[in-house]
All heavy atoms as a GROMACS GRO file, in nm:
protein
  594
    1ALA      N    1  -0.459  -0.427  -0.797
    1ALA     CA    2  -0.459  -0.571  -0.826
    1ALA      C    3  -0.512  -0.599  -0.957
    1ALA      O    4  -0.606  -0.528  -1.009
    1ALA     CB    5  -0.546  -0.645  -0.718
    2GLU      N    6  -0.477  -0.699  -1.014
    2GLU     CA    7  -0.524  -0.736  -1.138
    2GLU      C    8  -0.533  -0.902  -1.149
    2GLU      O    9  -0.438  -0.963  -1.120
    2GLU     CB   10  -0.431  -0.682  -1.263
    2GLU     CG   11  -0.482  -0.721  -1.408
    2GLU     CD   12  -0.370  -0.664  -1.496
    2GLU    OE1   13  -0.314  -0.571  -1.474
    2GLU    OE2   14  -0.363  -0.726  -1.597
    3ARG      N   15  -0.643  -0.945  -1.201
    3ARG     CA   16  -0.644  -1.098  -1.227
    3ARG      C   17  -0.607  -1.133  -1.355
    3ARG      O   18  -0.636  -1.076  -1.460
    3ARG     CB   19  -0.802  -1.129  -1.217
    3ARG     CG   20  -0.819  -1.282  -1.206
    3ARG     CD   21  -0.958  -1.305  -1.187
    3ARG     NE   22  -0.974  -1.459  -1.189
    3ARG     CZ   23  -1.088  -1.525  -1.176
    3ARG    NH1   24  -1.204  -1.449  -1.144
    3ARG    NH2   25  -1.090  -1.643  -1.175
    4ASP      N   26  -0.529  -1.236  -1.366
    4ASP     CA   27  -0.479  -1.298  -1.494
    4ASP      C   28  -0.492  -1.443  -1.492
    4ASP      O   29  -0.414  -1.516  -1.429
    4ASP     CB   30  -0.330  -1.259  -1.520
    4ASP     CG   31  -0.269  -1.301  -1.646
    4ASP    OD1   32  -0.354  -1.344  -1.734
    4ASP    OD2   33  -0.164  -1.290  -1.666
    5GLY      N   34  -0.624  -1.486  -1.546
    5GLY     CA   35  -0.643  -1.629  -1.547
    5GLY      C   36  -0.678  -1.667  -1.396
    5GLY      O   37  -0.757  -1.608  -1.335
    6ASP      N   38  -0.611  -1.768  -1.346
    6ASP     CA   39  -0.622  -1.809  -1.212
    6ASP      C   40  -0.542  -1.734  -1.109
    6ASP      O   41  -0.547  -1.761  -0.998
    6ASP     CB   42  -0.602  -1.950  -1.185
    6ASP     CG   43  -0.703  -2.040  -1.249
    6ASP    OD1   44  -0.812  -1.992  -1.270
    6ASP    OD2   45  -0.685  -2.154  -1.290
    7ALA      N   46  -0.463  -1.638  -1.159
    7ALA     CA   47  -0.360  -1.576  -1.078
    7ALA      C   48  -0.417  -1.426  -1.038
    7ALA      O   49  -0.480  -1.368  -1.124
    7ALA     CB   50  -0.224  -1.558  -1.145
    8LEU      N   51  -0.370  -1.386  -0.932
    8LEU     CA   52  -0.390  -1.251  -0.888
    8LEU      C   53  -0.267  -1.175  -0.875
    8LEU      O   54  -0.171  -1.224  -0.804
    8LEU     CB   55  -0.460  -1.238  -0.750
    8LEU     CG   56  -0.495  -1.101  -0.699
    8LEU    CD1   57  -0.597  -1.031  -0.793
    8LEU    CD2   58  -0.551  -1.102  -0.551
    9VAL      N   59  -0.251  -1.062  -0.953
    9VAL     CA   60  -0.113  -1.000  -0.957
    9VAL      C   61  -0.146  -0.862  -0.873
    9VAL      O   62  -0.236  -0.789  -0.903
    9VAL     CB   63  -0.094  -0.951  -1.091
    9VAL    CG1   64   0.047  -0.873  -1.104
    9VAL    CG2   65  -0.070  -1.072  -1.181
   10VAL      N   66  -0.070  -0.844  -0.765
   10VAL     CA   67  -0.083  -0.721  -0.676
   10VAL      C   68   0.043  -0.654  -0.687
   10VAL      O   69   0.148  -0.701  -0.666
   10VAL     CB   70  -0.109  -0.773  -0.521
   10VAL    CG1   71  -0.121  -0.647  -0.444
   10VAL    CG2   72  -0.233  -0.863  -0.529
   11GLY      N   73   0.022  -0.522  -0.707
   11GLY     CA   74   0.139  -0.429  -0.696
   11GLY      C   75   0.123  -0.332  -0.574
   11GLY      O   76   0.014  -0.285  -0.540
   12ALA      N   77   0.232  -0.312  -0.515
   12ALA     CA   78   0.224  -0.218  -0.376
   12ALA      C   79   0.349  -0.135  -0.402
   12ALA      O   80   0.448  -0.166  -0.423
   12ALA     CB   81   0.214  -0.297  -0.267
   13GLY      N   82   0.328  -0.014  -0.369
   13GLY     CA   83   0.437   0.083  -0.342
   13GLY      C   84   0.442   0.147  -0.213
   13GLY      O   85   0.344   0.169  -0.151
   14CYS      N   86   0.554   0.186  -0.169
   14CYS     CA   87   0.579   0.241  -0.032
   14CYS      C   88   0.695   0.338  -0.040
   14CYS      O   89   0.796   0.301  -0.068
   14CYS     CB   90   0.596   0.137   0.059
   14CYS     SG   91   0.607   0.186   0.230
   15ASN      N   92   0.669   0.460  -0.007
   15ASN     CA   93   0.779   0.563   0.019
   15ASN      C   94   0.833   0.526   0.146
   15ASN      O   95   0.771   0.536   0.250
   15ASN     CB   96   0.715   0.694   0.016
   15ASN     CG   97   0.657   0.731  -0.114
   15ASN    OD1   98   0.704   0.697  -0.236
   15ASN    ND2   99   0.540   0.803  -0.117
   16VAL      N  100   0.964   0.485   0.147
   16VAL     CA  101   1.031   0.451   0.275
   16VAL      C  102   1.102   0.562   0.338
   16VAL      O  103   1.068   0.602   0.451
   16VAL     CB  104   1.114   0.323   0.255
   16VAL    CG1  105   1.178   0.281   0.386
   16VAL    CG2  106   1.033   0.210   0.196
   17ASN      N  107   1.203   0.617   0.291
   17ASN     CA  108   1.298   0.703   0.338
   17ASN      C  109   1.304   0.830   0.252
   17ASN      O  110   1.394   0.828   0.157
   17ASN     CB  111   1.443   0.656   0.375
   17ASN     CG  112   1.420   0.551   0.492
   17ASN    OD1  113   1.375   0.582   0.599
   17ASN    ND2  114   1.484   0.432   0.473
   18TRP      N  115   1.231   0.933   0.260
   18TRP     CA  116   1.221   1.044   0.178
   18TRP      C  117   1.243   1.170   0.271
   18TRP      O  118   1.176   1.184   0.363
   18TRP     CB  119   1.100   1.059   0.109
   18TRP     CG  120   1.078   0.974  -0.008
   18TRP    CD1  121   1.078   0.826  -0.002
   18TRP    CD2  122   1.045   1.007  -0.151
   18TRP    NE1  123   1.052   0.782  -0.124
   18TRP    CE2  124   1.044   0.883  -0.221
   18TRP    CE3  125   1.042   1.122  -0.216
   18TRP    CZ2  126   1.010   0.883  -0.356
   18TRP    CZ3  127   1.011   1.121  -0.350
   18TRP    CH2  128   0.997   1.003  -0.422
   19ALA      N  129   1.327   1.252   0.226
   19ALA     CA  130   1.352   1.374   0.308
   19ALA      C  131   1.234   1.483   0.273
   19ALA      O  132   1.197   1.547   0.371
   19ALA     CB  133   1.481   1.438   0.280
   20SER      N  134   1.196   1.482   0.158
   20SER     CA  135   1.079   1.578   0.122
   20SER      C  136   1.025   1.523  -0.009
   20SER      O  137   1.082   1.436  -0.082
   20SER     CB  138   1.130   1.723   0.101
   20SER     OG  139   1.237   1.729   0.002
   21PHE      N  140   0.915   1.578  -0.063
   21PHE     CA  141   0.853   1.560  -0.181
   21PHE      C  142   0.846   1.672  -0.271
   21PHE      O  143   0.851   1.791  -0.218
   21PHE     CB  144   0.702   1.504  -0.145
   21PHE     CG  145   0.708   1.355  -0.085
   21PHE    CD1  146   0.705   1.355   0.053
   21PHE    CD2  147   0.709   1.249  -0.166
   21PHE    CE1  148   0.700   1.224   0.112
   21PHE    CE2  149   0.708   1.131  -0.106
   21PHE     CZ  150   0.710   1.114   0.029
   22PRO      N  151   0.823   1.659  -0.387
   22PRO     CA  152   0.806   1.768  -0.482
   22PRO      C  153   0.690   1.848  -0.443
   22PRO      O  154   0.592   1.796  -0.397
   22PRO     CB  155   0.788   1.711  -0.637
   22PRO     CG  156   0.829   1.568  -0.613
   22PRO     CD  157   0.817   1.530  -0.474
   23PRO      N  158   0.686   1.978  -0.481
   23PRO     CA  159   0.575   2.062  -0.441
   23PRO      C  160   0.436   2.006  -0.476
   23PRO      O  161   0.344   2.025  -0.397
   23PRO     CB  162   0.599   2.202  -0.514
   23PRO     CG  163   0.746   2.202  -0.534
   23PRO     CD  164   0.788   2.052  -0.558
   24GLU      N  165   0.422   1.946  -0.592
   24GLU     CA  166   0.292   1.902  -0.630
   24GLU      C  167   0.235   1.775  -0.549
   24GLU      O  168   0.122   1.754  -0.547
   24GLU     CB  169   0.282   1.866  -0.783
   24GLU     CG  170   0.375   1.756  -0.829
   24GLU     CD  171   0.508   1.794  -0.858
   24GLU    OE1  172   0.556   1.909  -0.819
   24GLU    OE2  173   0.584   1.704  -0.922
   25LEU      N  174   0.330   1.715  -0.478
   25LEU     CA  175   0.298   1.611  -0.392
   25LEU      C  176   0.300   1.630  -0.233
   25LEU      O  177   0.259   1.552  -0.166
   25LEU     CB  178   0.391   1.490  -0.423
   25LEU     CG  179   0.380   1.421  -0.569
   25LEU    CD1  180   0.473   1.308  -0.584
   25LEU    CD2  181   0.240   1.376  -0.588
   26ALA      N  182   0.374   1.736  -0.205
   26ALA     CA  183   0.396   1.764  -0.062
   26ALA      C  184   0.273   1.761   0.020
   26ALA      O  185   0.283   1.728   0.148
   26ALA     CB  186   0.477   1.896  -0.049
   27ALA      N  187   0.153   1.812  -0.016
   27ALA     CA  188   0.046   1.827   0.065
   27ALA      C  189  -0.014   1.680   0.079
   27ALA      O  190  -0.104   1.669   0.181
   27ALA     CB  191  -0.058   1.916   0.008
   28THR      N  192  -0.003   1.590   0.005
   28THR     CA  193  -0.065   1.453   0.007
   28THR      C  194   0.030   1.346   0.026
   28THR      O  195  -0.039   1.235   0.063
   28THR     CB  196  -0.154   1.446  -0.118
   28THR    OG1  197  -0.070   1.442  -0.233
   28THR    CG2  198  -0.260   1.539  -0.138
   29ALA      N  199   0.146   1.343  -0.004
   29ALA     CA  200   0.234   1.226   0.015
   29ALA      C  201   0.295   1.212   0.149
   29ALA      O  202   0.319   1.317   0.211
   29ALA     CB  203   0.335   1.228  -0.097
   30THR      N  204   0.343   1.096   0.176
   30THR     CA  205   0.420   1.079   0.306
   30THR      C  206   0.517   0.968   0.290
   30THR      O  207   0.504   0.906   0.185
   30THR     CB  208   0.317   1.064   0.417
   30THR    OG1  209   0.397   1.071   0.546
   30THR    CG2  210   0.253   0.925   0.424
   31ALA      N  211   0.585   0.947   0.380
   31ALA     CA  212   0.680   0.834   0.380
   31ALA      C  213   0.706   0.774   0.529
   31ALA      O  214   0.672   0.824   0.616
   31ALA     CB  215   0.825   0.869   0.332
   32CYS      N  216   0.748   0.643   0.537
   32CYS     CA  217   0.757   0.573   0.645
   32CYS      C  218   0.843   0.647   0.755
   32CYS      O  219   0.803   0.658   0.857
   32CYS     CB  220   0.813   0.440   0.635
   32CYS     SG  221   0.705   0.326   0.537
   33ASN      N  222   0.947   0.702   0.700
   33ASN     CA  223   1.045   0.775   0.802
   33ASN      C  224   0.977   0.900   0.858
   33ASN      O  225   0.995   0.936   0.970
   33ASN     CB  226   1.174   0.803   0.731
   33ASN     CG  227   1.158   0.904   0.608
   33ASN    OD1  228   1.085   0.885   0.525
   33ASN    ND2  229   1.246   1.005   0.615
   34GLN      N  230   0.892   0.966   0.770
   34GLN     CA  231   0.831   1.079   0.819
   34GLN      C  232   0.721   1.060   0.916
   34GLN      O  233   0.704   1.122   1.015
   34GLN     CB  234   0.766   1.157   0.691
   34GLN     CG  235   0.878   1.220   0.604
   34GLN     CD  236   0.808   1.278   0.476
   34GLN    OE1  237   0.699   1.293   0.460
   34GLN    NE2  238   0.905   1.335   0.391
   35GLU      N  239   0.657   0.939   0.907
   35GLU     CA  240   0.559   0.907   0.999
   35GLU      C  241   0.613   0.845   1.135
   35GLU      O  242   0.565   0.868   1.231
   35GLU     CB  243   0.462   0.786   0.936
   35GLU     CG  244   0.380   0.849   0.820
   35GLU     CD  245   0.293   0.957   0.851
   35GLU    OE1  246   0.238   0.948   0.966
   35GLU    OE2  247   0.286   1.050   0.773
   36ALA      N  248   0.737   0.769   1.109
   36ALA     CA  249   0.798   0.715   1.227
   36ALA      C  250   0.880   0.808   1.301
   36ALA      O  251   0.911   0.794   1.420
   36ALA     CB  252   0.882   0.592   1.190
   37GLY      N  253   0.916   0.914   1.238
   37GLY     CA  254   1.017   1.016   1.296
   37GLY      C  255   1.166   0.964   1.300
   37GLY      O  256   1.240   1.022   1.366
   38HIS      N  257   1.198   0.862   1.223
   38HIS     CA  258   1.334   0.816   1.217
   38HIS      C  259   1.345   0.735   1.087
   38HIS      O  260   1.249   0.692   1.019
   38HIS     CB  261   1.371   0.729   1.328
   38HIS     CG  262   1.289   0.622   1.372
   38HIS    ND1  263   1.302   0.494   1.285
   38HIS    CD2  264   1.182   0.601   1.435
   38HIS    CE1  265   1.200   0.412   1.324
   38HIS    NE2  266   1.133   0.470   1.425
   39GLU      N  267   1.468   0.714   1.038
   39GLU     CA  268   1.501   0.627   0.924
   39GLU      C  269   1.442   0.478   0.939
   39GLU      O  270   1.430   0.445   1.061
   39GLU     CB  271   1.639   0.620   0.904
   39GLU     CG  272   1.706   0.744   0.850
   39GLU     CD  273   1.688   0.772   0.708
   39GLU    OE1  274   1.701   0.682   0.622
   39GLU    OE2  275   1.648   0.884   0.671
   40VAL      N  276   1.378   0.428   0.837
   40VAL     CA  277   1.321   0.300   0.850
   40VAL      C  278   1.420   0.193   0.775
   40VAL      O  279   1.456   0.223   0.669
   40VAL     CB  280   1.180   0.304   0.782
   40VAL    CG1  281   1.116   0.161   0.782
   40VAL    CG2  282   1.094   0.386   0.862
   41ASP      N  283   1.443   0.085   0.844
   41ASP     CA  284   1.516  -0.022   0.780
   41ASP      C  285   1.435  -0.099   0.670
   41ASP      O  286   1.336  -0.159   0.706
   41ASP     CB  287   1.562  -0.119   0.891
   41ASP     CG  288   1.651  -0.238   0.827
   41ASP    OD1  289   1.596  -0.310   0.742
   41ASP    OD2  290   1.767  -0.251   0.869
   42ARG      N  291   1.474  -0.085   0.541
   42ARG     CA  292   1.407  -0.142   0.428
   42ARG      C  293   1.380  -0.295   0.444
   42ARG      O  294   1.289  -0.350   0.414
   42ARG     CB  295   1.467  -0.096   0.294
   42ARG     CG  296   1.457   0.042   0.268
   42ARG     CD  297   1.545   0.066   0.134
   42ARG     NE  298   1.537   0.213   0.098
   42ARG     CZ  299   1.442   0.271   0.031
   42ARG    NH1  300   1.352   0.198  -0.027
   42ARG    NH2  301   1.456   0.400   0.018
   43ASP      N  302   1.491  -0.365   0.486
   43ASP     CA  303   1.490  -0.519   0.484
   43ASP      C  304   1.390  -0.553   0.604
   43ASP      O  305   1.299  -0.640   0.590
   43ASP     CB  306   1.622  -0.568   0.525
   43ASP     CG  307   1.715  -0.556   0.406
   43ASP    OD1  308   1.674  -0.554   0.289
   43ASP    OD2  309   1.832  -0.545   0.431
   44ALA      N  310   1.389  -0.486   0.715
   44ALA     CA  311   1.284  -0.510   0.819
   44ALA      C  312   1.137  -0.478   0.779
   44ALA      O  313   1.056  -0.552   0.820
   44ALA     CB  314   1.322  -0.436   0.948
   45LEU      N  315   1.136  -0.366   0.701
   45LEU     CA  316   1.000  -0.344   0.647
   45LEU      C  317   0.942  -0.433   0.558
   45LEU      O  318   0.830  -0.477   0.564
   45LEU     CB  319   0.994  -0.188   0.590
   45LEU     CG  320   0.873  -0.151   0.526
   45LEU    CD1  321   0.758  -0.130   0.639
   45LEU    CD2  322   0.890  -0.018   0.453
   46LEU      N  323   1.034  -0.482   0.462
   46LEU     CA  324   0.991  -0.586   0.366
   46LEU      C  325   0.949  -0.720   0.441
   46LEU      O  326   0.856  -0.774   0.410
   46LEU     CB  327   1.099  -0.609   0.258
   46LEU     CG  328   1.064  -0.711   0.160
   46LEU    CD1  329   0.940  -0.677   0.089
   46LEU    CD2  330   1.192  -0.744   0.064
   47THR      N  331   1.029  -0.749   0.536
   47THR     CA  332   1.005  -0.875   0.612
   47THR      C  333   0.868  -0.862   0.676
   47THR      O  334   0.785  -0.957   0.667
   47THR     CB  335   1.117  -0.907   0.715
   47THR    OG1  336   1.240  -0.929   0.642
   47THR    CG2  337   1.090  -1.039   0.798
   48ALA      N  338   0.838  -0.754   0.750
   48ALA     CA  339   0.719  -0.736   0.815
   48ALA      C  340   0.598  -0.740   0.718
   48ALA      O  341   0.496  -0.799   0.748
   48ALA     CB  342   0.711  -0.614   0.887
   49PHE      N  343   0.622  -0.682   0.605
   49PHE     CA  344   0.507  -0.677   0.506
   49PHE      C  345   0.481  -0.808   0.448
   49PHE      O  346   0.366  -0.844   0.434
   49PHE     CB  347   0.551  -0.576   0.381
   49PHE     CG  348   0.456  -0.582   0.272
   49PHE    CD1  349   0.351  -0.501   0.277
   49PHE    CD2  350   0.486  -0.646   0.152
   49PHE    CE1  351   0.253  -0.504   0.170
   49PHE    CE2  352   0.397  -0.658   0.053
   49PHE     CZ  353   0.287  -0.576   0.057
   50LEU      N  354   0.584  -0.884   0.421
   50LEU     CA  355   0.566  -1.023   0.368
   50LEU      C  356   0.503  -1.103   0.466
   50LEU      O  357   0.416  -1.204   0.430
   50LEU     CB  358   0.699  -1.073   0.311
   50LEU     CG  359   0.752  -1.005   0.185
   50LEU    CD1  360   0.892  -1.063   0.151
   50LEU    CD2  361   0.660  -1.016   0.069
   51VAL      N  362   0.550  -1.104   0.587
   51VAL     CA  363   0.493  -1.187   0.701
   51VAL      C  364   0.338  -1.148   0.708
   51VAL      O  365   0.260  -1.253   0.719
   51VAL     CB  366   0.555  -1.170   0.831
   51VAL    CG1  367   0.480  -1.223   0.936
   51VAL    CG2  368   0.700  -1.234   0.826
   52GLY      N  369   0.300  -1.038   0.710
   52GLY     CA  370   0.162  -0.988   0.722
   52GLY      C  371   0.090  -1.036   0.586
   52GLY      O  372  -0.035  -1.080   0.603
   53LEU      N  373   0.148  -1.017   0.461
   53LEU     CA  374   0.079  -1.067   0.349
   53LEU      C  375   0.056  -1.220   0.354
   53LEU      O  376  -0.043  -1.267   0.314
   53LEU     CB  377   0.158  -1.046   0.227
   53LEU     CG  378   0.107  -1.070   0.088
   53LEU    CD1  379  -0.022  -0.991   0.062
   53LEU    CD2  380   0.209  -1.036  -0.017
   54GLU      N  381   0.155  -1.303   0.398
   54GLU     CA  382   0.137  -1.437   0.399
   54GLU      C  383   0.014  -1.481   0.489
   54GLU      O  384  -0.058  -1.571   0.457
   54GLU     CB  385   0.269  -1.498   0.451
   54GLU     CG  386   0.257  -1.649   0.471
   54GLU     CD  387   0.399  -1.714   0.522
   54GLU    OE1  388   0.448  -1.651   0.622
   54GLU    OE2  389   0.431  -1.812   0.474
   55SER      N  390   0.006  -1.410   0.600
   55SER     CA  391  -0.111  -1.438   0.694
   55SER      C  392  -0.245  -1.416   0.627
   55SER      O  393  -0.353  -1.466   0.669
   55SER     CB  394  -0.095  -1.366   0.827
   55SER     OG  395  -0.126  -1.226   0.809
   56LEU      N  396  -0.249  -1.331   0.526
   56LEU     CA  397  -0.366  -1.290   0.468
   56LEU      C  398  -0.416  -1.389   0.337
   56LEU      O  399  -0.517  -1.398   0.304
   56LEU     CB  400  -0.376  -1.152   0.411
   56LEU     CG  401  -0.361  -1.039   0.522
   56LEU    CD1  402  -0.337  -0.911   0.453
   56LEU    CD2  403  -0.474  -1.048   0.604
   57LEU      N  404  -0.316  -1.455   0.278
   57LEU     CA  405  -0.327  -1.540   0.173
   57LEU      C  406  -0.442  -1.650   0.183
   57LEU      O  407  -0.492  -1.672   0.078
   57LEU     CB  408  -0.196  -1.598   0.123
   57LEU     CG  409  -0.099  -1.493   0.077
   57LEU    CD1  410   0.035  -1.559   0.025
   57LEU    CD2  411  -0.151  -1.415  -0.043
   58GLY      N  412  -0.441  -1.698   0.296
   58GLY     CA  413  -0.556  -1.807   0.308
   58GLY      C  414  -0.683  -1.758   0.336
   58GLY      O  415  -0.783  -1.827   0.355
   59ALA      N  416  -0.709  -1.617   0.356
   59ALA     CA  417  -0.839  -1.556   0.380
   59ALA      C  418  -0.882  -1.460   0.289
   59ALA      O  419  -0.926  -1.356   0.310
   59ALA     CB  420  -0.823  -1.491   0.529
   60SER      N  421  -0.864  -1.500   0.158
   60SER     CA  422  -0.896  -1.400   0.051
   60SER      C  423  -1.037  -1.343   0.054
   60SER      O  424  -1.055  -1.224   0.024
   60SER     CB  425  -0.866  -1.470  -0.085
   60SER     OG  426  -0.954  -1.578  -0.098
   61ASP      N  427  -1.134  -1.420   0.076
   61ASP     CA  428  -1.282  -1.366   0.090
   61ASP      C  429  -1.289  -1.260   0.197
   61ASP      O  430  -1.348  -1.149   0.164
   61ASP     CB  431  -1.375  -1.485   0.104
   61ASP     CG  432  -1.397  -1.577  -0.006
   61ASP    OD1  433  -1.343  -1.525  -0.115
   61ASP    OD2  434  -1.441  -1.679   0.018
   62GLU      N  435  -1.231  -1.283   0.307
   62GLU     CA  436  -1.233  -1.177   0.418
   62GLU      C  437  -1.150  -1.057   0.371
   62GLU      O  438  -1.187  -0.947   0.413
   62GLU     CB  439  -1.172  -1.253   0.552
   62GLU     CG  440  -1.257  -1.359   0.602
   62GLU     CD  441  -1.184  -1.431   0.712
   62GLU    OE1  442  -1.109  -1.376   0.787
   62GLU    OE2  443  -1.209  -1.552   0.723
   63VAL      N  444  -1.035  -1.077   0.317
   63VAL     CA  445  -0.943  -0.977   0.282
   63VAL      C  446  -1.020  -0.874   0.170
   63VAL      O  447  -1.015  -0.751   0.176
   63VAL     CB  448  -0.823  -1.020   0.222
   63VAL    CG1  449  -0.734  -0.921   0.156
   63VAL    CG2  450  -0.731  -1.100   0.328
   64VAL      N  451  -1.089  -0.932   0.075
   64VAL     CA  452  -1.152  -0.858  -0.026
   64VAL      C  453  -1.268  -0.775   0.041
   64VAL      O  454  -1.279  -0.659   0.009
   64VAL     CB  455  -1.213  -0.952  -0.124
   64VAL    CG1  456  -1.307  -0.880  -0.219
   64VAL    CG2  457  -1.104  -1.019  -0.222
   65GLY      N  458  -1.346  -0.832   0.122
   65GLY     CA  459  -1.444  -0.761   0.203
   65GLY      C  460  -1.382  -0.639   0.296
   65GLY      O  461  -1.431  -0.522   0.280
   66GLU      N  462  -1.276  -0.673   0.350
   66GLU     CA  463  -1.208  -0.566   0.441
   66GLU      C  464  -1.150  -0.454   0.336
   66GLU      O  465  -1.171  -0.342   0.370
   66GLU     CB  466  -1.100  -0.628   0.519
   66GLU     CG  467  -1.028  -0.534   0.608
   66GLU     CD  468  -1.099  -0.476   0.714
   66GLU    OE1  469  -1.205  -0.533   0.758
   66GLU    OE2  470  -1.064  -0.371   0.777
   67TYR      N  471  -1.097  -0.497   0.228
   67TYR     CA  472  -1.041  -0.402   0.133
   67TYR      C  473  -1.138  -0.301   0.086
   67TYR      O  474  -1.129  -0.186   0.085
   67TYR     CB  475  -0.960  -0.476   0.029
   67TYR     CG  476  -0.902  -0.390  -0.091
   67TYR    CD1  477  -0.796  -0.322  -0.053
   67TYR    CD2  478  -0.968  -0.381  -0.197
   67TYR    CE1  479  -0.735  -0.230  -0.158
   67TYR    CE2  480  -0.916  -0.306  -0.305
   67TYR     CZ  481  -0.801  -0.225  -0.281
   67TYR     OH  482  -0.753  -0.142  -0.376
   68ARG      N  483  -1.248  -0.370   0.039
   68ARG     CA  484  -1.367  -0.291  -0.014
   68ARG      C  485  -1.425  -0.195   0.093
   68ARG      O  486  -1.455  -0.085   0.052
   68ARG     CB  487  -1.465  -0.380  -0.069
   68ARG     CG  488  -1.431  -0.462  -0.197
   68ARG     CD  489  -1.535  -0.552  -0.248
   68ARG     NE  490  -1.662  -0.476  -0.280
   68ARG     CZ  491  -1.689  -0.441  -0.392
   68ARG    NH1  492  -1.606  -0.438  -0.497
   68ARG    NH2  493  -1.797  -0.381  -0.424
   69SER      N  494  -1.426  -0.235   0.212
   69SER     CA  495  -1.480  -0.146   0.315
   69SER      C  496  -1.395  -0.027   0.343
   69SER      O  497  -1.442   0.072   0.394
   69SER     CB  498  -1.505  -0.225   0.451
   69SER     OG  499  -1.391  -0.257   0.517
   70ARG      N  500  -1.267  -0.032   0.296
   70ARG     CA  501  -1.176   0.081   0.323
   70ARG      C  502  -1.149   0.162   0.205
   70ARG      O  503  -1.077   0.276   0.213
   70ARG     CB  504  -1.039   0.025   0.372
   70ARG     CG  505  -1.044  -0.043   0.496
   70ARG     CD  506  -0.915  -0.099   0.539
   70ARG     NE  507  -0.921  -0.174   0.651
   70ARG     CZ  508  -0.845  -0.159   0.764
   70ARG    NH1  509  -0.746  -0.050   0.756
   70ARG    NH2  510  -0.852  -0.230   0.887
   71LEU      N  511  -1.214   0.128   0.091
   71LEU     CA  512  -1.185   0.208  -0.038
   71LEU      C  513  -1.254   0.338  -0.037
   71LEU      O  514  -1.385   0.353  -0.024
   71LEU     CB  515  -1.227   0.126  -0.152
   71LEU     CG  516  -1.148   0.011  -0.193
   71LEU    CD1  517  -1.208  -0.066  -0.324
   71LEU    CD2  518  -1.005   0.064  -0.245
   72ALA      N  519  -1.190   0.449  -0.040
   72ALA     CA  520  -1.254   0.574  -0.050
   72ALA      C  521  -1.312   0.612  -0.178
   72ALA      O  522  -1.412   0.691  -0.174
   72ALA     CB  523  -1.150   0.686   0.001
   73THR      N  524  -1.266   0.558  -0.279
   73THR     CA  525  -1.322   0.589  -0.414
   73THR      C  526  -1.412   0.478  -0.474
   73THR      O  527  -1.452   0.492  -0.582
   73THR     CB  528  -1.191   0.598  -0.520
   73THR    OG1  529  -1.119   0.476  -0.512
   73THR    CG2  530  -1.108   0.720  -0.473
   74LEU      N  531  -1.440   0.380  -0.395
   74LEU     CA  532  -1.539   0.281  -0.452
   74LEU      C  533  -1.686   0.345  -0.494
   74LEU      O  534  -1.738   0.406  -0.410
   74LEU     CB  535  -1.559   0.162  -0.350
   74LEU     CG  536  -1.646   0.054  -0.397
   74LEU    CD1  537  -1.574  -0.029  -0.513
   74LEU    CD2  538  -1.673  -0.041  -0.288
   75GLY      N  539  -1.710   0.319  -0.618
   75GLY     CA  540  -1.835   0.378  -0.659
   75GLY      C  541  -1.837   0.520  -0.697
   75GLY      O  542  -1.929   0.587  -0.739
   76ARG      N  543  -1.714   0.589  -0.695
   76ARG     CA  544  -1.707   0.738  -0.719
   76ARG      C  545  -1.627   0.750  -0.844
   76ARG      O  546  -1.532   0.663  -0.877
   76ARG     CB  547  -1.626   0.799  -0.596
   76ARG     CG  548  -1.714   0.792  -0.478
   76ARG     CD  549  -1.645   0.865  -0.362
   76ARG     NE  550  -1.621   1.009  -0.384
   76ARG     CZ  551  -1.547   1.077  -0.315
   76ARG    NH1  552  -1.472   1.019  -0.203
   76ARG    NH2  553  -1.523   1.203  -0.341
   77ARG      N  554  -1.631   0.841  -0.924
   77ARG     CA  555  -1.567   0.870  -1.031
   77ARG      C  556  -1.421   0.938  -0.997
   77ARG      O  557  -1.424   1.023  -0.910
   77ARG     CB  558  -1.642   0.991  -1.113
   77ARG     CG  559  -1.577   1.004  -1.254
   77ARG     CD  560  -1.659   1.103  -1.333
   77ARG     NE  561  -1.610   1.117  -1.463
   77ARG     CZ  562  -1.664   1.100  -1.572
   77ARG    NH1  563  -1.793   1.038  -1.565
   77ARG    NH2  564  -1.601   1.107  -1.688
   78VAL      N  565  -1.328   0.891  -1.058
   78VAL     CA  566  -1.187   0.931  -1.031
   78VAL      C  567  -1.120   0.974  -1.170
   78VAL      O  568  -1.169   0.932  -1.267
   78VAL     CB  569  -1.106   0.820  -0.958
   78VAL    CG1  570  -1.153   0.799  -0.818
   78VAL    CG2  571  -1.091   0.703  -1.048
   79ARG      N  572  -1.022   1.053  -1.147
   79ARG     CA  573  -0.952   1.102  -1.284
   79ARG      C  574  -0.802   1.085  -1.254
   79ARG      O  575  -0.748   1.093  -1.136
   79ARG     CB  576  -0.993   1.240  -1.298
   79ARG     CG  577  -0.923   1.337  -1.220
   79ARG     CD  578  -0.971   1.483  -1.274
   79ARG     NE  579  -0.922   1.574  -1.179
   79ARG     CZ  580  -0.806   1.649  -1.175
   79ARG    NH1  581  -0.722   1.601  -1.269
   79ARG    NH2  582  -0.770   1.729  -1.083
   80GLY      N  583  -0.727   1.041  -1.352
   80GLY     CA  584  -0.584   1.039  -1.347
   80GLY      C  585  -0.520   1.163  -1.369
   80GLY      O  586  -0.581   1.268  -1.428
   81LEU      N  587  -0.393   1.177  -1.324
   81LEU     CA  588  -0.321   1.304  -1.328
   81LEU      C  589  -0.263   1.326  -1.471
   81LEU      O  590  -0.220   1.239  -1.531
   81LEU     CB  591  -0.207   1.316  -1.226
   81LEU     CG  592  -0.270   1.325  -1.094
   81LEU    CD1  593  -0.156   1.322  -0.990
   81LEU    CD2  594  -0.352   1.447  -1.067
   0.00000   0.00000   0.00000
């Protein structure tokens, strides 16, 4: 997420239907179909995501606290690939 003036810009990525990943990602990456055990309908997934996101928009203070509590890297040094 990035703040731009009064706006918050959020980017999200999701691997939906992947048969496999390149060797350098295979140990750490996953996709919705691999977790569900079947192909995932992209339109249904997007709809569910947007409905969930809409329910969070009015509770930004609570969302920030919840998000921070789940961050594995908060306060830790990280490096890019």
